[in-house]
C-alpha positions in Angstrom: 0.0 0.0 0.0 2.4 2.6 -1.2 -0.1 5.5 -0.8 -0.7 5.0 2.9 0.5 7.9 5.0 -1.6 7.6 8.2 -1.5 4.4 10.2 -3.4 3.9 13.4 -1.7 1.6 15.9 -3.5 0.0 18.9 -1.3 0.1 22.0 -1.8 -1.6 25.3 0.3 0.9 27.3 0.7 -1.1 30.5 2.1 -4.2 28.6 5.9 -4.6 29.2 6.5 -4.6 25.4 4.6 -1.4 24.7 7.5 1.0 25.1 9.9 -1.0 22.9 7.2 -1.4 20.2 6.3 2.2 20.2 10.0 3.2 20.1 10.7 1.0 17.0 7.5 2.2 15.3 8.4 5.8 15.9 11.9 5.2 14.6 10.7 3.5 11.4 7.7 5.6 10.5 9.6 8.7 9.2 11.7 6.6 6.9 8.6 5.1 5.4 6.8 8.5 5.1 4.1 7.3 7.5 2.4 9.3 10.3 1.5 7.1 13.2 -1.6 7.7 15.4 -1.2 5.7 18.6 -4.3 4.7 20.4 -3.9 3.7 24.0 -6.3 0.9 25.0 -6.1 0.2 28.7 -8.6 -2.6 28.7 -11.5 -4.2 26.8 -13.9 -1.5 28.0 -11.7 1.2 26.3 -11.6 -0.5 22.9 -14.9 1.0 21.7 -13.8 4.6 22.2 -10.3 3.8 20.7 -11.9 2.3 17.6 -14.2 5.3 17.3 -11.1 7.6 17.4 -9.7 6.0 14.3 -12.3 7.9 12.2 -11.1 11.2 13.6 -7.5 10.3 12.9 -8.3 9.7 9.3 -6.7 6.3 9.5 -5.7 4.6 6.2 -4.6 1.4 7.8 -4.5 -0.3 11.2 -1.6 -2.1 12.8 -2.3 -4.4 15.7 0.9 -5.3 17.6 1.2 -8.5 19.6 -0.7 -7.6 22.8 -2.9 -10.4 24.2 -5.6 -7.9 25.1 -6.4 -7.5 21.4 -6.6 -11.2 20.6 -9.7 -11.5 22.7 -11.2 -8.5 20.9 -10.1 -9.7 17.4 -13.7 -10.0 16.0 -14.7 -6.5 17.1 -11.5 -4.9 15.8 -11.8 -6.7 12.4 -15.5 -5.8 12.1 -14.9 -2.1 12.7 -11.9 -2.1 10.3 -14.0 -3.8 7.6 -16.8 -1.3 8.1 -14.3 1.5 7.7 -12.6 -0.3 4.8 -9.2 -0.2 6.7 -6.6 -2.8 5.9 -5.4 -4.5 9.1 -1.9 -5.9 9.6 -1.5 -8.2 12.6 1.9 -9.1 14.1 0.8 -11.7 16.6 -1.2 -14.7 15.5 -2.2 -15.8 12.0 -5.8 -16.2 13.1 -6.1 -12.5 12.5 -5.6 -13.0 8.8 -7.8 -16.2 8.7 -10.6 -14.0 10.2 -10.2 -11.0 7.8 -7.0 -9.0 8.4 -5.1 -8.2 5.3 -1.8 -9.8 6.3 0.2 -11.3 9.1 3.9 -11.1 9.5 5.4 -12.6 12.6 7.1 -15.5 14.3 6.1 -19.0 13.3 4.0 -20.4 16.1 4.6 -23.9 14.8 8.4 -23.5 14.9 8.2 -22.0 18.4 6.2 -24.9 19.7 8.8 -27.3 18.3 11.5 -25.4 20.1 9.5 -25.4 23.3 9.2 -29.2 23.0 12.9 -29.5 22.7 13.3 -27.4 25.9 10.7 -29.6 27.7 12.7 -32.7 26.6 15.9 -31.3 28.0 14.2 -30.4 31.3 12.7 -33.9 31.6 16.2 -35.3 31.1 17.4 -33.3 34.1 18.8 -30.0 32.7 17.9 -27.1 35.0 15.7 -24.6 33.2 18.0 -21.8 34.3 20.8 -23.4 32.4 19.0 -23.3 29.1 19.8 -20.4 26.8 17.2 -17.8 25.9 16.4 -18.0 22.2 14.9 -15.5 19.8 12.5 -16.7 17.1 14.3 -17.8 14.0 11.4 -18.5 11.7 8.8 -15.9 10.5 5.7 -16.2 8.4 4.0 -14.0 5.9 0.3 -14.8 5.4 -1.9 -12.7 3.0 -5.7 -12.8 2.8 -6.7 -12.3 -0.8 -10.4 -12.2 0.1 -9.7 -9.1 2.2 -7.5 -7.7 -0.6 -10.4 -8.0 -3.0 -13.0 -6.5 -0.6 -10.7 -3.5 -0.1 -10.1 -3.1 -3.8 -6.3 -3.6 -3.4 -3.8 -5.3 -5.6 -1.0 -7.3 -4.0 2.2 -7.3 -6.1 2.9 -10.7 -7.5 6.4 -10.7 -6.0 4.9 -10.3 -2.5 2.4 -13.1 -3.2 5.2 -15.3 -4.3 7.2 -14.6 -1.1 4.2 -15.4 1.2 4.2 -18.5 3.2 0.5 -18.8 2.8 -2.2 -17.1 0.7 -5.8 -17.3 1.9 -8.1 -17.4 -1.1 
């Protein structure tokens, strides 16, 4: 979406990852020519007013970072975004795209579960959990929802479709 200049970002400000996420977004936005509109959502009851504020922000797209608070509100968020014809990018779980978000880019849950199983195996063999190294995700997935693309009247470049791990039709 090369023409997008205003992106609304839902933030759960009390989550420990909120500050690093906001910092990285603020650092990257100017280089992309994007103006961010951060909406603080302190809990499920605050979501309605935050979503209503998207209209006043003239949002052109919605970014939903990986805050568990929003997973439980996924249907509501996606319904409001569809009503306003806003593309949604989720960075947490692929269910967002399966339920109507435009795309998901994030760590592979399957790969992380496999790594967790390896850790459990080591612990069951007697390794102390504190002796195991902390690992960062190594596999990431890109999932694109073509139904949402068509509903929004967007065209995804063939090169991006080719790079996707999954395309929902």
